[in-house]
N, C-alpha and C positions, 0 to 999 in steps of 0.2 A: 435484614428485611428491608426492601425498598418501599418508600412511601407512595401511596396513591397520588397521581399527578394529573393535572389538567392544564392545558395551555389555552389562553384567551387570545383569539385572533380576530381580525376584521379586514374589510376590503380596502380601507384607507385610514389615514390619520384623521382624528376628529370624529370617529364613529362612536366613541364612548367606551373604549376598552378600559380606560382607567376608572371611570365611574362605575361600570359594571363590576370590575374586579374589587373595588372598594366596597360596594354594596354586598357582594358575595362574601368577602372576608368578614364584614361586620355581622352578616346573618349567620355564618358558620360559627363565629366566636360566641354568639348568643346561645348557640346549641352546645357550647362547651368544648368545641374543637380547637386545637392548636394549629394554626395555618402558617406555613412558611411561604412568604411571598418572594417572587423573583421577577426580574424585568429583563426581557431580551434587548440587547443593544447596549450602547455606551452611555445611556441617559443617566443623569444624576437627580433629576427633578421628580419624575414619577416615583422612583424608589423611596424618596423621603415621605411621600404620602402613603405608599403601601406599608412602609415601616410603622407609620403613625397608626394606621388602621389595624395592623396585625399584632402590634406589640412585640414584634421580632424584627431584627434588621433584614431589610430586603437585600438580595444579592443580584448582581448583574450576570447574565448568561450571554456572552457575546462570542459568536463563532468565528469572528475575525481576530479579536484580541486574544482568544484562548484556544489552544489546540483541543480537539475533542476529548482526549483523555483527561486533561486538566479541568475542562468544563464539568465533566461528570464527577470528578473527584470533589470539586468545590460544591457541586449541587448536593451530593449525598452527605457531605460534612455538615452543610447548613440545615439539612432536613432532620438532624438528630433531635428526637423529642417531639417532632411534629406529627400530626394526624393526617395532614393533607398538604400538598404543595400546589400552589397556584402560580402560573407563569404568565405574566402579562406580556403580550407581543409588542412589536415595534412596527410603526407605519402599517402598510398593507401586508397581508399574510405572506406574500412571496417577495417583498421588497427587501433588499440587502445592499451589498456593496456594488456601487455603480461600475459597470464594465466587466463584471464577473459573469461567466456563463451560468445560465439558470441552474444547470445540474451540478455546478461546482460551488455555488454560493452558500457557504456555511453560516452566514451571518443573519439570514432571514428568520422570521418566526417559524415558517414551515420547516426549515432545516433543523432548527433547535428542537422542534417537536418530534421530528423523525429521529434525531440523535437520542432523545430521551425515551423514545417509544411511547409518547404520551398523546392521547386524543386531544383534538382541538374543539373548543367551544367557540362558535362563531358569533360575534356581536354584529348584528345587522341594523344599520341606521334606517329607521322607517319614517323619518321626519317628512320626506318628500316622495314617498312611494307607498304602495300597499301590496298588491299581489306580486309586484315585480321583485320584492325581496326574496321570493322563492327562487327566481331565476339567478339572482346574484349569488345566493347561497349555493345553488346547484353548480354553478360555474366554478366556485372556489372549491367545492367538495370534490369535483371531478378533475381538477387541473393537475393533480399529482396522485396517481393511484396508490402510492406508498404512504399517503397521509390519511389518517383516520379522523373523521369528523364526528363528534359525539352528538351534536345538535346545535340549536340556535337560541340565542337570547335576543329578543327584539328590543331596540332602544328608541326612546322618544316617541312612544305610542301616544296618540292624541286622545283616543276614546275607545270605548268597547267596540263600536262598529269598525273603527280603524284596525283594532287588534284582530277581529274576526276576518277582515279582508286579507290581512297579512297571513293569517293561518291558512286561508284557502290557497295562497301562493306557495306556502311551505309544504302543504299537503300534496299539491300537485307535483312538487319537486321531490317528495319523499323524504323531507327533512323534519325531524322532530323538533318542536318548540319546547324549550326547557325553562321558559319564563320570559318576562318582559319588564321594562322600566318605562314609566310614563314620562311625559314632558314636565319638567319641574325646574323653575329657575333656581330653587334652593340647591339643586344638584350641580349648578355651574361652578367650575373650579377656576379661581383667578389665574390669569395668564399675563406674561409680558413677552418681550421680543425673542427670547430663546426657549420659551416653553412655559409650563405651569410654574406658579410661585412655589418655592420649596417650603415644605412644612418645617424645615430647620430654621427658616427665616421668619415665617409667620405661621404659627400653629393654627390649624383649622378650628373654628369655633363650634359650640354646641349645636348650632343650627345645621351644620353639615352632617354631624353625627345623627341628628334626628331625621334629616332627609334621607340619609343612607338606610336607616332602620326602616323607614316607611317604604323606600324603594325595594328593599329586600323581601318584602311580603309578596312581591310579584314573581319571585324566583322559585322554581321547583327544586328545592334543595335535595330532596331524596333522589330524584333522577340525576341531578348534577353530580352528587357525590358517588352515585353508583356508576357513573360513566368514567370516573377517574381510574387510571391503571397504574400499577407499579412501574416506576421508571427503570430504564436499563442501567445495569451496573457498569462501572468503569472497567476496561480491560486491564489485565495485569501490567504492571510497569512501575517505574520510580514514582514516589510520592512528592508532591510539592512541599510537604511538611516534613520536618525532621522525625526520625524514627522514635526518638525519646525527647522529653522536655529538655530545653537548654536553659542554662542560667542567663540572667540579664547581663549584657555586655556593652550596651550602648543606650544612651538616653536621647530620644528624638522629640523635639518640641514640634507639635502639630498645630498649625493655625486653625482655630475652630470657633467661629462666631457667625453673626448674620452676614458678614461679607465673604467669608471663606468656609465652605462646608461641602465642596464637591470632592468626595473620596469614594473609591470602591471599598466597601467594607472588607472584602476578601483580601485586598492589598494590605490593609491595616492589620488584619489577623495574621497574615504571612510575616509581616515585620515583627510582630510580637512573638510568633513561634520561633523565629530565628534569633531571638535574643534582644529585641528592642523593648525598652520601656517607653511607651508613648505618653507624652505629657501635653495636654491641650493648653493653648494660650490664645489670647484674643488680640489681634492687631488693632482692634478698635479701642480696647480698654486696658490691656495689660501694660504696666509701666516698664517691665523688663522681661527678659527670657527666663524660663525656669533655670534653677541652678544646675551646673554640671551638664549643660546641653552639649551633646556631641554632633547633633545634626538638626537641621530645621527643615520642616516640610511645609511648604506654602502651596496648598491645593487650590483648586479652582473656586469660582464664585462670582460675585458681582461687585468687585472693588470700585467700579465706576459709579455705583449708586451711593457709595460711602466714602468717596474720595476726599471730601473735606474733613471728615472725621479721622480718616487714616493719616492725612497730612498733619492734623492737629496733634496726634500722639507722637510728638517729637522724641520723648525719652525712649520709646520702644524702637523707633527708627534708628536712633543713635546706637542702641544696644545691638541691633541686627547688623549694622555696619561694622561695629567693633568685632562682633563674632566672626564675620566674614574675613576681616583682616587677620584674626587669630588663626584662621584655617578651619573654622567650623564649616562643615558641609551645609550648603544652602541649596535645596532643590525646590524649584518653583515652576509650576506648570499652569498655563493659561491665566486665570485670574491672579494666581500667585506670581506669575511672571510680570503681569501688569504692575503689581505692587513692587516687584523688584526693580522696575524700570526707573528712569530718571524722574518721570512724572506722568500724570494722566491729565489730558485735556478733555473736559467734559463736553456734552452736546451743545452747551451754550458758549463754549470757547474759554471757560475759566480753567486756569492751570493750577494743578495741585502737585506739590513735590512728594515723591515717594522715596524709595530706599537708595536709588542711584547705583545699584549693583549691576544693572544692564544699561549702558549709556545710550538709550534711545527714549524718545517720548512716545506715549501711546495716546491716540486721539479717538474720541467718539463722534467727532464731527464728520458728516457725510459717511456714515458707517456702511460697510458692505459685508454681507454674510459669507464667511468661509467655513465650509463644513465638509468632512469626508474622512474616510480611513486612509492611513498613510503607512508605508513601509519605510523605515528609517534606519540609519547607521550612525552610531555615536562618534563624535570627533574628540580628539584629545584637546585639553587635558581632563575631560569629563571622566568620572569613575565608570561611566558606561561606554567608554571609547571602544570602537570596533565592533560593538554588539549590534546585530541586525534584529530589529524588533518591530512588531506591529503597533500602531498608535492610532489616535483619533484626534481630529482638530475641529473645533466648533467655537467660533467667536465672530463678533461684529466690529470690534475695534481694529484700527490700523496702526502701523508703526510710522513714526516720523524719525528718520535716521536709518543708517545702514548697519547691518550686522557684520562686523569684521572678524569675530571669533565665534562662529556658529557652533551650537551644541550638536546639531544633527545635519546629515545630508538626507533629504527626502528622495529616496531611491525611485519611487514611482512618479516623480516629477522632475526627472532629469538631474537629480542630485541637488535640487534647490537647497541653499543654505537656510537653516531655521534655528532661531534661538541664539543663545549666548552661553559660552563656557569659558570662564577665566578663573584660574586658581581652583578653588573648590566651590565655585558658584555655577550652577546649571539652571538656566531659565529658558523656557520656550512655551509656545502655544500647544505643544503636543501633550496629550494625556496618555499615560501608560497604565497598563494593568500588570501588577507584579506577579500574576499567575501566568503570564504569557510564556515564560521560559523557566525551566528548572534552574535554581540557583540565583535567580534575579533578586529576590528578596534578601537572600543571604549576602549577596554582593552589596546591596544597599546598606544593610546593617554593618557589614565590615567597614564600609567607608565612613560610618559614623562612630565606630568604636575608637577608644583611645589608642593612639599610635606610639 
C-alpha cells in the first residue's frame, strides 16, 4: 500500500519551504502521525533539519542523480511504517538542471511530484505582496497541466488584514488557502555561505521547537492531509538492494562529526545492505581508525571551519596515511577531499596541514562558488574506473596546484580533469549517490573487502 504523499513547492528559494515543512511535520507529529520527510535535490543541509523534526532520516529524491525507477524504489522503502510522506522541494517549482529542456528536466520539484503522482502544496511568500499572491499561485498552477496543485500556504503574513487581502487574491485565482504562517523572528533558521546550518553540527534549540508549534496552529491540517495522495509504485525491474540479507564482508570507517556529516542516507543503507559494517569515527577527536578497517569514507562537510582542530589531531592523520600506504581504500568527496589534500589555507591566509594524500593545497581566500550537476567517467586506477555516472559539485574553495592523476573526466565540461586517484585513494569535489546505478554500492563494498 502506497503512503499518502504531498510535495511542498514555491516560486523561488527563500520563500519558506523549509520552515513550512518543519511546522507541518511538528504539527502532524503532535497528532500522533509518523511523517517520512524527503528533500528534492542534492542538498545535505535541509535534510538534517527535516530529520530532526520528523525523528526519521530524511531522504534525497534527485531526478538527475537517480533514475526514475531507483528513485521510486528508495522512496517506498523509506516510507515503510510512515503515515504520511512530505517532500520538500528545491529552489523554484520548475527549477532544475541548467541547460536541460523544460520537458526533459527530471531534477525539478515539479518533475519529482509528477513522477510520484503527488499533489503540490504551494508556499507563497506574502512578505511584500497581498492580492498578487493569487496571480503568482495561478501562474504556477497552470504552467504544467500535468501537475496537480492541492492549495496554498501563505508565509510571512503580517496581520489579519494582510491575510484577508491575500485570501482575496487567492479566491480570484481559484486557489484554496490551506493555512498561513506569520512573520516571526523565532522561525528564522541560521545560515552560512552554502545554505542553512546543519542540525548535525548545531542542534536547534527549544525556542525553534516552540516557534514551530505556534506556527503550526495556522495550518489547516485536516485539509492538508486530505489533499495527500498515494504515491506511484515503481515499475517492475531489478532492485538496488540484494534479494536476501548478506553477511558482513567489509568494515568501512565513516567520518562523522561536526566537520563531516554530508552523506545521503540511502547511500549508507545500500552499503550496509551489500555487506558493509559502517563504523563512525571523528577526524576531530578520534585518535585512531576503528580496528580492521578495510575502507575509509570521508564525506562532505565544512573542514575549513575546523581546519586548526583537524590539523591538531596528528595521531589520526598519521593513522590515515598509514592505512593508505597499506592499501586501505580511502574515498573522499568534497569536504573529505579537502581533508585528504596537503592542507587548507583559511580565509585569513593561515595554513593548516591535512592528510597529504592529494598533493594540492585548498584555499578559502578569494573563494568562488562552483555548483552544478556533472556527468563523469572514472579514470584508472580508481575502483570506479570507466564507469559513467551522474554527480554533483558544490563548493567555494579553490585548488592551489595541478591535478596530475585525476579521478574523473567531467564529460559535460569537455572532459575536464577532476580530483585525484592514486593507488587506492580517490578524492574529488564530486558528490555521488550510490543509488545512481545498479551494482554501484556492491562495487564499493567489494573494493573495501579483504583481498
